[in-house]
N, C-alpha and C positions, 0 to 999 in steps of 0.2 A: 208283773205285767201279764204273765201267763195265768196267774190266779185270777186277776181282774178279768181277763178274757173269758175264763171259765164262768165267772159270776155273771158276766153280761149274757153269755149263752144260756145260763140257767134262768136268768130273769126274763129273757126274751121268749124262751120256750114254755115257761110255766104259764099255765092258765090262771093259776091263783097268784095273787100278789103277795108273796112272802119274802122277807129279807133273807138272803142266803146265809148271813152270819148269825143273826139273832132269831130268825124265824118269826118275826113279828109281821103282822099284816101291813101292807103298804097300799096307799091309794095310787091311782094311775098317774097322777101328776108327779108325785114324789118319785115313783118308780121311773118315769121318763127322765126326770131331772137327774136321778142317780145314774141311770144308764148313760145319759149325755156326759155327766161329769167323769165317769169311769172311762168312757171312750176318749174324752179330751185329755185326760191324764195319760192314757196309753199312747195317744198321738204325740204328746209332749215327750214322753219317755222315748218313743221311737226316734223323734228328732234329736234328742240328747244322745241316744245311742249312736245314730249316724254321725253326729258331730264328733263324739268321742272316738268312734272308729276311724274317722278321717284324721284326727289328731294322733291316734295310735299309729296309723299307717305312716304319717309324716315323721313321727318320732322314730319309727323303725327304719325308715329311709335315712334319717339323720344318723341313727346308730350305725347302720351299715357304712355310711360315708365316713363316720368317725373311726370305725374299726379299720377300714381300708386306709385311711390317712395315717392311723397309728402304725399299721403294718408297714406302710411306705416310709414313715419316719424312722422306724426301727431299721429298715433296710438301708436307708440313706445315712443314718447314724453310723451303722457298721461300715458302709463304704467310705464315709468321711474319715473314720478312724484309720481305715486302710490307706486312704490317700494321705493322711497326715504322716503315717509311718513311711510311706513311699517318698513323700516330700522330704522328710527328715533324712532319709537315706540318700536321696539325690543331692540334698544340700551338703551332706558330708562328702559325697563323691566329688562335688564341685569344689569344695575347699581343698580336698586332696589333689585334684587335678590342677588347681591354681597354684598350690604349693609346688607341685612337680614342675609346672611350667616355669615358675620363678627360679627353681633350682636349675632347670635346663637353660634358661636365659643367662643366669649367672655363669654356668659352665661354658656357654657359648661365648660370653664376653671374655672369660678367662682364656679360652682357646684362641679367640681372635687376638688377644693381647700377645699370647705366646707366638702365634703365627706372624704377627707384625714384627716381633723381636727376631724371630728366625729369618724372616725376609730381610730385615735390616742387616743381620749378621751375614747372610748370603751376599747381599749387595756390597757390604764393606769388604767381605772376603774376595769377591769377584774383582773389586777395584784394586785390592791389595795384590791379587794374583796378576792383574794386568800391569800394575806398577812394577812388580817383580819381573814380569815377562818382558816388559818393554826393553830393558837393557839387553836381554838375550836376543830379542828380535833385531835390535840395532846391531848387536854383535854379528848375528847371522847375515844381516844385510851388508854389514861392513866386510865380512869375510867374502861373500859372493862378489861384492864390488871389487875387493882387492884381488880376488882370484881372476875375475874378468879382466881387470887391468893388467894382471900378470900375464895372462894368455895373449892379450893384445900386444903387450910389449915383446913377448917371446915370438909371436908371429911376425912382428916387425923386424925383430932381430934376425930371424931366419930369412926374411925377405931381403934385408940389407946384407946379410952374410952371403946369401946366394948371389946377390947382384955383384959383389966384389970378387967373386971367384972367377970370373971369366977371363 
């Protein structure tokens, strides 16, 4: 394009009509047609260059977007792997906690059974103690009743004895 531009300049400025390549004489009509053809070709090249430059710009933007997407994908892939490891660890912790909870529930049931057994034993022992104590209480009540009766009779005896002595 630059060479053609230079040829157009040479052809336009020369007073003589010589071909810049082969140095043959040119008539005015041929010279004008050749200048016109070179200018048209240069205009077409300029249009092609602008179109290609637009496509290059578009491809460069696409490349930048693809590079950014690739970088983001690498970051996300790394984070995804970290999250998978964390999730795996948390799943293991959950299984361990569930196992521990089951063990504690089993221990709780066992302790509840033992508590029920102890409470039953305490209840039956209390009943047994009251059964054994009941005769003692009766004996004590009987003793006090007898003693009270004895005092009453002794008081009467004294009352009657004192009444006869006059």
